[in-house]
C-alpha positions as CSV (number, residue, x, y, z in Angstrom):
1,M,84.4,71.3,102.8
2,S,81.0,72.5,101.2
3,L,80.7,71.4,97.6
4,D,78.9,74.3,96.4
5,W,81.6,77.0,97.8
6,R,82.6,78.8,94.7
7,P,85.9,81.6,95.4
8,P,84.4,85.0,95.1
9,T,84.9,88.2,92.8
10,L,85.9,90.8,94.3
11,E,86.7,94.6,92.6
12,T,88.3,97.1,93.3
13,E,88.8,100.6,91.6
14,R,91.0,99.3,89.1
15,L,90.8,95.8,89.4
16,I,89.4,92.5,89.1
17,L,90.2,89.0,91.4
18,R,88.7,86.4,90.3
19,P,88.9,82.4,90.5
20,V,91.2,81.3,87.9
21,T,90.2,78.9,85.2
22,E,91.9,76.5,82.5
23,D,91.6,79.7,80.2
24,D,93.9,81.3,82.3
25,A,97.3,79.9,81.5
26,T,98.6,81.9,79.2
27,G,98.4,84.6,81.9
28,V,99.9,82.5,84.3
29,F,102.7,81.7,81.8
30,L,103.7,85.3,80.7
31,Y,104.0,86.1,84.5
32,A,105.4,82.8,85.6
33,S,108.1,81.9,83.4
34,N,109.7,85.6,84.1
35,P,112.7,84.8,86.2
36,N,112.7,88.2,87.6
37,L,109.7,87.6,89.3
38,T,110.0,84.2,90.7
39,R,113.3,85.0,92.5
40,F,111.7,85.9,95.7
41,T,108.6,83.3,95.0
42,L,107.9,80.1,96.5
43,F,107.1,78.4,93.2
44,E,109.5,78.1,90.6
45,T,110.0,79.3,87.4
46,H,107.6,77.9,85.1
47,Q,109.6,76.5,81.9
48,T,106.0,75.5,80.0
49,I,102.7,76.0,79.2
50,E,102.1,72.7,81.1
51,E,103.3,73.9,84.4
52,S,100.6,76.9,84.4
53,F,98.3,74.9,83.1
54,W,98.5,72.5,86.3
55,F,99.0,75.8,88.5
56,V,95.6,76.6,87.4
57,K,93.7,73.5,87.1
58,T,95.4,71.1,89.5
59,Y,97.1,73.6,92.3
60,A,94.0,76.4,92.2
61,H,91.1,73.2,91.9
62,S,92.8,71.6,95.1
63,R,92.4,74.8,97.1
64,Y,88.9,75.6,96.1
65,A,87.7,72.6,96.5
66,S,89.0,73.5,100.6
67,N,86.9,76.8,100.6
68,E,90.2,78.4,100.4
69,P,90.3,82.0,98.3
70,D,93.3,80.7,96.5
71,P,94.5,81.4,93.4
72,L,92.4,84.7,92.6
73,G,94.1,86.2,89.2
74,I,94.0,89.8,89.0
75,V,93.1,91.5,86.3
76,I,93.2,95.3,85.2
77,K,89.6,96.7,84.3
78,S,90.9,98.7,81.5
79,D,92.5,95.6,79.8
80,P,89.5,94.9,76.5
81,V,91.4,91.1,77.2
82,G,91.1,90.5,80.5
83,L,94.5,88.3,81.1
84,I,95.2,87.7,84.3
85,V,98.9,90.0,85.0
86,G,99.4,88.3,88.6
87,A,97.3,86.2,91.4
88,L,97.0,86.6,95.0
89,G,94.9,84.3,97.6
90,A,95.1,82.7,101.0
91,H,95.1,79.4,102.2
92,W,94.6,77.9,105.9
93,V,98.2,77.1,107.8
94,S,96.0,76.5,110.9
95,Q,92.5,76.6,110.7
96,P,91.8,75.2,114.4
97,N,94.3,78.8,115.2
98,G,92.9,80.6,112.9
99,T,95.8,81.1,110.8
100,M,95.5,81.9,107.4
101,E,98.8,82.5,105.0
102,M,98.4,85.2,102.2
103,G,100.8,85.2,98.8
104,Y,100.9,87.3,95.9
105,S,103.0,87.7,92.6
106,I,102.3,90.1,89.3
107,G,103.9,90.5,86.3
108,E,106.8,92.5,85.6
109,P,105.5,95.2,83.4
110,F,102.6,96.1,86.1
111,W,105.2,96.4,89.2
112,G,105.4,99.8,90.9
113,R,101.9,101.0,90.2
114,G,100.4,100.0,93.6
115,Y,98.0,97.3,92.0
116,I,99.2,94.6,95.2
117,P,98.4,96.4,98.1
118,E,95.1,97.5,96.0
119,A,94.2,93.6,95.5
120,A,95.6,92.8,98.9
121,R,93.5,95.0,100.9
122,A,90.2,93.8,99.1
123,L,91.3,90.3,99.9
124,I,92.3,91.1,103.4
125,D,88.7,92.9,103.6
126,Y,86.9,89.2,102.4
127,L,89.3,87.0,104.6
128,F,88.8,88.9,108.0
129,A,84.7,89.0,107.1
130,N,84.0,85.6,105.8
131,Y,86.5,83.4,108.0
132,A,87.2,82.8,111.4
133,V,90.7,84.3,110.8
134,E,92.4,85.7,113.9
135,R,96.0,86.0,112.1
136,L,96.8,86.5,108.4
137,Q,100.8,85.8,108.2
138,A,102.5,86.4,105.2
139,R,106.6,85.1,104.4
140,V,109.2,87.2,102.1
141,F,112.3,86.5,101.2
142,V,114.6,88.7,102.5
143,G,116.0,90.9,100.3
144,N,112.6,91.1,98.7
145,D,112.4,94.9,99.5
146,S,108.9,95.9,97.4
147,S,107.0,93.7,99.0
148,D,108.5,94.4,102.7
149,R,106.8,97.6,101.7
150,V,103.8,96.3,100.8
151,L,103.2,94.6,103.6
152,K,104.1,97.5,105.8
153,K,101.5,99.7,103.8
154,L,98.8,97.0,104.4
155,G,100.0,97.1,108.5
156,F,101.1,94.1,108.8
157,T,104.2,94.1,111.4
158,K,107.2,92.2,110.8
159,E,107.8,89.4,113.4
160,G,111.3,88.7,112.8
161,V,113.4,86.3,110.2
162,L,113.4,82.7,110.2
163,R,117.0,81.8,108.9
164,S,117.8,79.1,106.4
165,V,114.2,77.8,106.2
166,V,113.7,77.4,102.4
167,F,116.4,75.5,100.2
168,R,116.2,76.8,97.0
169,R,118.2,76.8,93.9
170,G,121.0,75.4,95.8
171,A,121.5,77.7,99.1
172,W,119.5,77.8,102.5
173,L,117.3,81.2,102.5
174,D,116.1,83.3,105.0
175,L,112.0,84.3,105.2
176,S,110.8,87.2,106.8
177,M,107.7,86.5,108.9
178,W,104.7,89.1,109.0
179,S,101.5,89.1,110.1
180,L,98.5,91.4,110.4
181,L,95.7,90.5,113.5
182,R,92.1,90.3,113.8
183,F,91.7,93.4,115.8
184,E,94.7,95.4,114.0
185,W,92.1,95.3,110.7
186,Q,89.3,96.0,113.0
187,L,91.3,99.0,113.9
188,R,91.9,99.7,110.6
189,A,88.2,99.3,108.9
190,T,86.7,101.4,111.4
191,S,89.6,104.4,111.3
192,T,88.6,104.3,107.5
193,V,85.0,104.7,108.0
């Protein structure tokens, strides 16, 4: 663990992906308090701004202290306020085995605009270029067809379904497991040059 490590700021054509700060609690609350979004997330719907403040202060700082780019706030470049409208990131599942897990969410007003695939491509490139990642995985609640389409577009392979793996809101839920391996990323990177 490096005490001087700072999460990256990544830019795409339309987005800035940057470390979250305590000033981002309002932006987080705006998207994370929407049950339409959280029905497919591993985190619960934020009921208060304090929950969003905990996320940007405690959760984010613990990941950053472990040198993990999780979360990075998603900011739309054309927004003069610079409010984060979502977040994505990746953390180690098994560092000795080179396995990281990626997750993402974006506010409902921004669905269907291609922001998540755009942001995720930048994060994926950063991860494989800067970490000893052999396998990048993502878990998706069965029924979240939009997220399945995103991962397929990013070149991930659906490996199967983990049945009754999460107990949430009074029910056992299934998760699809997706992965992208280093050699697959390298093939994609060289084919787009």
